[in-house]
ROTIMI-34320 format. One line per field, with one value per residue: residue number from 1; x, y, z of N, C-alpha, C in turn. Coordinates in steps of 0.1 Angstrom, whole numbers. Atoms other than C-alpha are relative to their C-alpha. Layout:
residues N
zanu: (NUM,...)
nc1: (X,...)
nc2: (Y,...)
nc3: (Z,...)
cac1: (X,...)
cac2: (Y,...)
cac3: (Z,...)
cc1: (X,...)
cc2: (Y,...)
cc3: (Z,...)
END
This chain:
residues 354
zanu: (1,2,3,4,5,6,7,8,9,10,11,12,13,14,15,16,17,18,19,20,21,22,23,24,25,26,27,28,29,30,31,32,33,34,35,36,37,38,39,40,41,42,43,44,45,46,47,48,49,50,51,52,53,54,55,56,57,58,59,60,61,62,63,64,65,66,67,68,69,70,71,72,73,74,75,76,77,78,79,80,81,82,83,84,85,86,87,88,89,90,91,92,93,94,95,96,97,98,99,100,101,102,103,104,105,106,107,108,109,110,111,112,113,114,115,116,117,118,119,120,121,122,123,124,125,126,127,128,129,130,131,132,133,134,135,136,137,138,139,140,141,142,143,144,145,146,147,148,149,150,151,152,153,154,155,156,157,158,159,160,161,162,163,164,165,166,167,168,169,170,171,172,173,174,175,176,177,178,179,180,181,182,183,184,185,186,187,188,189,190,191,192,193,194,195,196,197,198,199,200,201,202,203,204,205,206,207,208,209,210,211,212,213,214,215,216,217,218,219,220,221,222,223,224,225,226,227,228,229,230,231,232,233,234,235,236,237,238,239,240,241,242,243,244,245,246,247,248,249,250,251,252,253,254,255,256,257,258,259,260,261,262,263,264,265,266,267,268,269,270,271,272,273,274,275,276,277,278,279,280,281,282,283,284,285,286,287,288,289,290,291,292,293,294,295,296,297,298,299,300,301,302,303,304,305,306,307,308,309,310,311,312,313,314,315,316,317,318,319,320,321,322,323,324,325,326,327,328,329,330,331,332,333,334,335,336,337,338,339,340,341,342,343,344,345,346,347,348,349,350,351,352,353,354)
nc1: (-4,-8,6,0,12,3,12,11,5,-5,7,-6,3,-4,-3,12,5,7,11,3,-1,-14,2,-11,-3,-8,-5,10,11,-2,-2,12,-3,1,-1,11,0,13,-2,4,-5,-15,-4,1,4,-4,11,12,11,7,11,-5,-5,12,5,-6,10,12,-4,-4,9,14,1,-7,-13,-11,3,-2,10,-3,-12,-1,-10,4,-7,-12,2,-13,-5,-8,-13,-11,-8,-9,-12,-12,-10,-13,-4,-10,6,5,15,4,1,14,2,-1,0,13,3,8,-6,6,-5,-11,1,-10,-2,-12,-9,-12,-12,-4,-1,13,6,-5,7,14,0,-2,12,11,-3,3,15,5,-3,8,14,1,0,13,10,-2,7,15,6,10,-3,-10,5,-8,-10,-11,-6,-7,-12,-10,-4,-8,-13,-8,-4,-10,-11,-8,-5,9,11,13,5,14,0,-2,4,12,3,1,-6,-6,-11,5,15,6,13,7,13,6,-9,-6,-13,-4,4,-9,-1,6,2,8,-7,4,9,0,8,-3,-11,-6,-11,-11,-6,-12,-9,-12,-8,-14,-11,6,9,11,5,14,6,11,6,11,-3,11,-1,7,8,7,9,-3,3,-11,-12,1,-3,-14,-7,2,-7,-14,-2,1,-13,-10,3,-3,-15,-5,1,-8,-13,-2,9,13,9,4,14,1,1,14,7,-3,6,14,5,-1,10,13,3,5,10,-5,-1,-14,1,-5,-4,-14,-7,-15,-7,-14,-6,-14,-5,12,10,10,-4,6,14,11,3,14,2,12,0,-1,-6,-10,-12,-13,-7,-10,-13,-11,-6,11,6,13,8,13,6,15,9,12,10,10,12,-1,-13,1,-6,4,-11,3,-3,-15,-5,-9,6,10,7,10,13,9,-7,-5,-14,-9,-13,-10,-14,-8,-15,-7,-7,-10,1,-13,1,7,13,0,-6,7,-11,4,0,-11)
nc2: (-14,-1,-7,-15,-5,-13,0,-7,7,13,6,10,-3,7,-10,-7,9,-6,-8,-11,1,3,11,5,14,5,13,10,-2,7,-10,-2,2,-12,-13,-9,-13,-6,-14,-5,8,1,14,7,14,7,8,-6,4,12,-4,-1,14,8,-3,10,11,-5,-1,12,11,-4,0,-11,-2,-3,-12,-13,-9,-9,4,14,6,8,-2,8,11,6,12,9,-5,11,0,-11,2,0,-10,6,-2,-11,-13,-5,-2,-11,5,5,13,12,-5,0,-13,-7,-12,-12,-13,-5,-14,-9,1,7,-11,7,-7,2,15,4,-5,8,13,-2,-1,13,8,-6,2,14,2,-5,9,12,-4,-2,13,6,-6,6,14,-1,3,10,14,2,0,-9,8,0,-13,1,8,-7,-11,7,5,-11,-7,8,0,-13,0,-7,8,-6,-4,5,14,3,-12,5,13,-1,12,-2,-9,-12,-2,-2,-4,0,-6,-6,2,-13,3,12,12,11,7,13,7,-7,-6,-13,-1,-12,-11,-1,-8,6,-7,9,-7,6,-5,8,-3,2,-6,-5,-11,4,-8,3,-7,7,-6,7,4,4,14,1,-11,-5,-10,-14,-3,5,-7,-14,2,3,-12,-10,4,-3,-15,-3,2,-9,-13,0,0,-13,-10,5,-7,-2,-9,1,8,12,-1,-5,12,4,-10,0,12,0,-11,4,10,-6,-6,11,7,12,1,2,9,-6,11,4,-12,1,2,-1,12,-1,13,7,0,-10,-9,-13,-5,5,-10,1,-4,-8,-13,3,-11,7,-8,6,-6,8,-2,2,14,9,7,6,3,-6,10,-2,10,-7,9,-5,0,-1,1,9,13,13,9,14,9,3,-10,-10,-6,-10,-5,-10,5,1,7,-10,1,-7,-1,-5,-2,-3,-2,-4,-13,-6,-14,-6,-15,-6,5,14,9,12,10,12,-2,7)
nc3: (-3,-12,-11,0,5,-7,-8,6,12,0,11,8,14,12,10,2,-10,-11,1,-8,-14,-3,-11,-8,2,-11,2,-4,9,13,11,8,15,9,-6,4,-6,-2,-2,-13,-10,-1,0,13,-1,12,4,3,-9,4,8,13,4,2,13,9,1,7,14,6,-2,4,14,7,-7,9,9,-4,5,12,6,5,-7,-12,-12,-3,-9,-4,7,-8,-4,0,-12,-2,7,-9,3,-3,-14,-2,2,-13,-2,-10,-14,-3,6,-9,-14,-6,-5,10,6,-5,6,-9,-3,6,15,6,5,4,4,14,4,0,13,11,-1,4,15,5,-2,8,14,2,0,12,11,-1,3,14,6,-2,9,14,0,0,13,-3,-1,-11,-14,-9,-6,9,-2,-13,1,7,-9,-11,5,3,-12,-6,9,-3,-13,-9,-5,3,-13,-5,-3,-14,-8,-6,6,15,5,14,1,6,0,14,-3,13,1,-12,-12,-4,-4,-8,7,-1,13,0,13,9,12,4,11,8,-6,-14,-5,-11,-8,-5,-11,-2,-10,-1,-11,5,-9,-13,2,8,11,1,11,7,12,6,14,9,6,12,4,-12,4,-3,-14,-8,4,-6,-15,-1,4,-10,-12,2,-1,-15,-6,5,-5,-14,-1,4,-10,-12,-2,-15,-6,6,-9,7,5,14,10,1,7,14,7,-1,9,14,2,0,14,9,-8,-5,-15,-5,-11,-12,-9,2,1,2,-12,0,4,0,-7,-4,11,-3,-11,1,-3,8,11,3,14,0,-8,-14,-8,-8,-1,5,12,7,-5,9,0,-4,10,-3,12,3,8,1,6,4,5,8,-8,-15,-6,-11,3,-5,-1,2,-11,-1,-9,7,12,-2,12,-2,-5,11,12,9,3,-9,5,-10,4,-12,1,-12,3,-9,-2,4,-2,10,2,-2,10,1,-1,7,14,7)
cac1: (1164,1186,1179,1173,1137,1126,1102,1081,1080,1087,1078,1083,1083,1086,1096,1068,1060,1043,1014,996,1001,1035,1035,1057,1074,1090,1109,1078,1055,1050,1061,1030,1027,1018,1028,1000,997,966,964,963,979,1015,1016,1023,1005,1016,982,950,918,899,870,890,907,872,864,888,863,835,854,865,834,804,790,807,839,860,844,856,828,829,858,867,894,891,900,934,934,961,983,1007,1038,1070,1095,1118,1149,1184,1211,1248,1263,1291,1267,1261,1225,1207,1204,1166,1171,1165,1160,1131,1134,1107,1120,1116,1119,1152,1152,1169,1176,1200,1227,1260,1296,1315,1321,1285,1273,1294,1280,1245,1253,1265,1234,1211,1228,1225,1188,1182,1199,1180,1147,1155,1163,1131,1111,1125,1109,1074,1054,1022,1026,1055,1047,1056,1074,1096,1103,1113,1136,1154,1156,1169,1196,1208,1210,1230,1252,1263,1271,1241,1211,1175,1162,1125,1135,1130,1118,1092,1075,1079,1087,1102,1130,1109,1073,1052,1020,996,967,946,974,985,1017,1035,1023,1039,1053,1034,1022,999,1009,1008,981,980,969,981,1002,1027,1048,1081,1096,1133,1155,1191,1214,1250,1281,1258,1235,1200,1190,1152,1133,1102,1084,1052,1055,1031,1024,1016,989,977,947,948,932,960,987,975,975,1010,1022,1007,1021,1056,1051,1040,1073,1094,1077,1081,1119,1123,1113,1136,1166,1181,1156,1126,1096,1087,1050,1058,1062,1027,1013,1031,1020,984,980,992,970,940,943,934,910,932,932,964,968,974,981,1016,1044,1081,1108,1144,1167,1204,1222,1187,1158,1134,1142,1129,1114,1080,1073,1036,1024,992,985,995,1007,1034,1066,1102,1127,1152,1188,1220,1234,1201,1187,1150,1124,1095,1070,1035,1007,978,945,918,891,890,921,909,931,921,946,946,949,986,991,1010,991,971,945,921,887,868,893,903,938,967,1002,1034,1069,1098,1133,1158,1172,1201,1197,1226,1235,1218,1187,1184,1203,1184,1205,1184,1192,1214)
cac2: (998,1010,1027,1064,1068,1104,1111,1133,1112,1076,1056,1025,1029,1014,1030,1050,1033,1058,1079,1101,1087,1086,1052,1041,1008,986,954,937,949,927,945,959,956,991,1025,1050,1087,1102,1140,1159,1131,1126,1089,1067,1034,1007,990,1001,1000,967,986,994,959,944,960,935,907,929,935,899,879,898,900,923,918,920,951,986,1012,1031,1011,979,972,944,948,937,903,885,860,833,845,825,816,843,848,843,869,858,856,881,909,931,931,961,957,949,917,885,907,904,940,961,986,1021,1057,1069,1103,1133,1140,1120,1146,1135,1145,1144,1106,1100,1121,1101,1069,1082,1091,1056,1039,1064,1059,1021,1023,1045,1021,992,1011,1021,985,973,997,981,948,962,946,926,890,895,887,910,881,879,916,910,882,904,933,910,896,930,944,914,913,949,939,955,942,948,968,957,920,910,945,934,905,918,888,903,925,952,967,964,983,978,1000,1007,996,1027,1011,981,956,922,907,876,854,879,888,924,933,957,991,985,1011,999,1016,999,1009,1001,1005,993,990,996,1002,1009,1034,1031,1046,1048,1056,1047,1054,1045,1028,1022,986,984,1008,1029,1052,1090,1091,1069,1087,1121,1108,1095,1127,1150,1128,1131,1169,1170,1154,1176,1208,1197,1190,1224,1243,1224,1242,1248,1264,1257,1244,1208,1218,1236,1202,1192,1225,1224,1189,1194,1227,1211,1180,1202,1218,1184,1173,1144,1130,1131,1101,1111,1077,1072,1096,1104,1100,1106,1080,1072,1048,1038,1029,1053,1083,1118,1138,1127,1143,1149,1152,1172,1207,1206,1228,1204,1221,1215,1229,1214,1211,1214,1179,1162,1134,1123,1110,1128,1103,1116,1092,1106,1090,1095,1088,1079,1084,1060,1029,993,968,932,902,899,928,949,955,987,996,1024,1019,1024,1006,1039,1042,1054,1066,1074,1088,1090,1104,1105,1141,1159,1194,1215,1252,1260,1239,1201,1174,1144,1114,1087,1096,1076)
cac3: (1193,1221,1254,1260,1252,1260,1288,1266,1234,1243,1212,1193,1155,1121,1089,1077,1108,1131,1136,1160,1195,1212,1231,1259,1256,1283,1286,1301,1273,1242,1210,1193,1155,1142,1152,1151,1157,1172,1170,1203,1222,1234,1228,1198,1196,1173,1170,1153,1174,1175,1160,1129,1129,1130,1097,1081,1087,1074,1041,1037,1048,1033,998,972,992,961,946,949,945,911,899,879,903,929,965,976,992,1013,995,1007,1026,1020,1047,1061,1040,1055,1058,1057,1092,1085,1078,1110,1123,1139,1177,1175,1154,1174,1205,1229,1239,1222,1197,1208,1195,1208,1224,1208,1171,1150,1146,1129,1127,1094,1095,1104,1075,1051,1065,1061,1025,1019,1034,1017,983,986,996,966,942,956,953,917,908,925,904,872,883,885,857,854,865,890,926,954,970,939,943,980,970,945,969,997,975,963,998,1012,981,991,1026,1042,1062,1051,1081,1081,1084,1120,1130,1155,1138,1102,1081,1049,1037,1021,1023,991,994,964,954,985,1009,1027,1041,1056,1029,1034,1001,992,963,948,912,902,877,848,862,897,916,942,969,976,1009,1012,1043,1045,1075,1063,1085,1115,1098,1083,1049,1044,1012,992,959,942,908,879,868,832,819,848,845,848,882,897,878,892,928,924,908,935,963,949,946,983,993,970,983,1019,1014,998,1029,1053,1068,1103,1126,1105,1126,1118,1116,1084,1067,1076,1064,1031,1023,1035,1016,983,988,995,960,945,972,983,1018,1039,1061,1097,1113,1100,1100,1093,1119,1128,1113,1115,1139,1149,1126,1144,1166,1174,1158,1148,1114,1109,1073,1081,1096,1133,1161,1174,1186,1175,1150,1126,1137,1116,1106,1116,1096,1094,1069,1053,1038,1029,1022,1002,993,967,993,1030,1051,1077,1080,1084,1096,1083,1105,1097,1121,1095,1063,1064,1038,1032,1048,1015,992,976,961,983,973,992,986,1011,1014,1042,1043,1060,1074,1059,1064,1032,1035,1030,1012,1000,1011,993,958,933)
cc1: (8,-8,0,-12,-4,-12,-12,-5,6,-8,7,-5,3,1,-13,-8,-6,-12,-2,2,14,1,13,2,9,4,-11,-12,3,1,-13,4,-1,1,-11,0,-14,1,-5,5,15,4,-1,-3,3,-12,-13,-11,-6,-12,4,5,-12,-6,6,-9,-12,3,1,-11,-14,0,7,13,11,-2,4,-10,5,13,-1,10,-5,8,12,-3,14,4,8,14,11,8,10,13,12,10,14,5,10,-6,-6,-15,-2,-3,-14,-2,3,0,-15,-4,-8,8,-6,6,10,-1,11,1,12,8,14,12,4,0,-14,-8,4,-6,-15,-1,1,-12,-11,2,-4,-15,-6,2,-8,-15,-1,0,-14,-11,1,-7,-15,-6,-12,5,11,-7,8,10,13,8,9,12,11,6,9,14,9,6,11,13,9,4,-9,-11,-13,-7,-14,1,3,-3,-14,-2,0,8,8,10,-4,-15,-5,-15,-8,-13,-6,8,7,15,2,-6,11,1,-5,-2,-9,8,-5,-8,2,-9,2,10,6,11,9,8,13,8,12,8,15,10,-6,-10,-11,-3,-14,-6,-11,-5,-11,2,-13,3,-8,-7,-9,-9,4,-2,12,12,0,3,15,8,-1,7,15,2,-1,14,10,-2,4,16,5,-1,8,13,1,-9,-14,-9,-5,-15,-1,0,-14,-9,2,-6,-16,-6,0,-10,-14,-4,-7,-10,5,1,15,-1,7,6,14,9,15,7,15,6,15,6,-11,-10,-10,4,-8,6,-10,-4,-14,-2,-13,2,0,6,11,13,12,5,11,14,11,6,-10,-5,-14,-7,-12,-7,-15,-7,-13,-10,-10,-13,3,15,0,7,-7,11,-5,4,14,7,9,-7,-11,-6,-10,-14,-10,6,5,16,8,14,10,14,8,14,5,8,9,-2,14,-1,-8,-14,0,6,-8,11,-4,-2,12,11)
cc2: (0,8,15,6,13,-1,6,-8,-14,-8,-12,2,-10,10,6,-1,7,8,8,-2,-4,-10,-3,-15,-5,-14,-11,1,-7,11,0,-1,13,12,9,13,5,15,4,-8,0,-15,-6,-14,-7,-9,9,-5,-13,3,0,-14,-8,2,-10,-11,5,0,-14,-11,4,1,13,3,4,13,13,9,9,-4,-15,-8,-8,4,-9,-11,-6,-12,-8,7,-11,1,12,-3,2,11,-6,5,12,14,5,2,12,-7,-7,-14,-11,5,0,13,8,11,12,12,6,15,9,-2,-8,11,-6,9,-4,-15,-5,4,-9,-14,0,1,-14,-9,5,-3,-15,-2,5,-9,-12,3,2,-14,-7,5,-6,-13,1,-2,-10,-14,-3,0,9,-8,-1,14,0,-9,7,11,-5,-3,12,7,-9,-1,13,1,7,-10,7,3,-5,-15,-2,13,-3,-14,1,-11,1,11,14,1,2,2,3,7,7,-2,13,-2,-14,-13,-11,-7,-14,-5,7,6,14,0,13,11,2,12,-7,8,-11,8,-8,7,-9,4,-3,7,7,12,-4,11,-4,8,-8,8,-8,-1,-4,-14,0,14,5,12,14,3,-5,8,14,-1,-2,13,11,-5,2,15,4,-2,10,14,0,0,14,11,-3,7,1,11,0,-9,-12,1,6,-11,-4,10,0,-12,1,11,-5,-11,5,5,-11,-9,-15,-1,-2,-9,5,-11,-5,11,-2,0,3,-14,2,-12,-9,1,12,8,13,7,-8,10,-2,6,9,13,-4,12,-6,9,-7,6,-9,4,-3,-14,-11,-8,-6,-2,9,-10,1,-11,7,-11,7,2,0,-1,-9,-14,-12,-10,-15,-8,-4,10,11,7,10,5,11,-6,-2,-7,10,-1,9,0,6,1,3,2,1,13,4,15,6,15,7,-5,-15,-8,-13,-11,-13,2,-8,10)
cc3: (13,10,-3,-5,8,9,-6,-12,0,-11,-5,-14,-10,-11,-4,12,12,-4,12,15,4,11,7,-1,12,-3,3,-10,-13,-11,-8,-15,-8,8,-5,7,2,4,14,12,1,1,-14,3,-12,-5,-3,10,-4,-9,-15,-5,-4,-14,-11,-3,-8,-15,-6,1,-4,-15,-6,6,-9,-8,7,-7,-12,-6,-5,8,12,12,1,10,5,-9,10,3,1,12,0,-7,10,-4,4,14,2,-1,14,0,9,13,2,-6,10,15,5,5,-10,-6,5,-7,9,1,-7,-15,-3,-7,-2,-1,-14,-4,0,-12,-12,1,-4,-15,-6,1,-8,-15,-3,0,-13,-12,1,-4,-16,-7,3,-9,-14,-1,-1,-14,3,0,11,13,9,8,-9,1,13,-2,-7,8,11,-5,-3,12,6,-9,2,14,10,5,-3,13,4,5,15,9,6,-6,-16,-7,-13,0,-6,2,-14,2,-14,1,13,13,3,3,6,-7,1,-14,1,-14,-10,-12,-3,-13,-8,6,15,2,12,6,4,10,4,12,1,12,-5,9,12,-2,-10,-11,-4,-11,-6,-12,-4,-15,-7,-5,-13,-4,11,-4,5,14,9,-3,7,15,2,-2,12,13,-1,1,15,7,-5,7,15,2,-2,11,13,1,16,6,-4,9,-8,-4,-13,-10,-1,-8,-15,-7,0,-10,-15,-3,-1,-14,-9,7,4,15,4,12,12,9,-1,-4,-3,14,-2,-4,-1,6,4,-12,2,12,-1,-13,-7,-10,-5,-14,-2,9,15,7,9,0,-5,-13,-5,5,-11,2,5,-12,4,-14,-1,-10,-1,-6,-3,-5,-9,8,15,4,12,-3,6,0,-2,12,1,9,-6,-11,4,-13,3,3,-12,-12,-10,-1,10,-6,10,-7,13,-3,14,-4,12,1,-2,3,-10,-3,3,-11,0,0,-7,-14,-6,-4)
END
């Protein structure tokens, strides 16, 4: 990221990549691994507490570790992560790649002129095309690493850089979050199984602009409970986008999502949020997906993401020892959808559509 962190909301982020506390970052501070938002605070932290992190060992080292209560599904387990993939030298890198300076949330909204808007449309369109292609690969037996390989190749073949690769210590070109994984799943050797759901989160850096999007896909024959969660999560995103326009308060997004999720008794994850996106991966504003009283209004020609994460059970996150993968505390299913949108005179334009 670049300089210019705001005095009020200095943060470091990742795509879906924030949550409730707005943390300050400095050149002397090591880059944390997960952005986290804590309600009522003015700081974003990138790491889950040691108490929550410690639950990882509880899950993996005690009896019944593979069992999910009231389900035939087994808990997600870490697989083997392959070496980092290479990007051709002629493709421009975002400033944070190979940099020791911690990534930070840049102050002020990402507001664009006509040329900038066209660049955002191009990066958003490519991200959408890559995501659509990735979705066609989802089937029993394919590994998430194979999905990452295909996504990586498509992105670089189009002259773009996969934004997650090298963001902090993230080792892959896409996030693949399966079943109870809330977000930031690292592609690995685990093969998808019939009945899984998987969120694929794609961000591309094209001509100096990031396009950021994600969707949750069905793998094979998925049960009605999982299908309903995915459907309602998508509806939450659609409803939130529909109320966006110049001058609208950002807190209306959280209320819209939370109200709809409540109708179906789904949990709304609070620890990870949407964010401004454009020339930088993460910028103001922080977009909360739950009811809140945060200030701020949408600005004409501004771009940001909305990316609600819903759960069937607990909304409490547990971070794996890889410092990225975040799963639900009780192993319950989680789903997510995300778009990058542009605020227009008449409302909002979805930039991450084919």
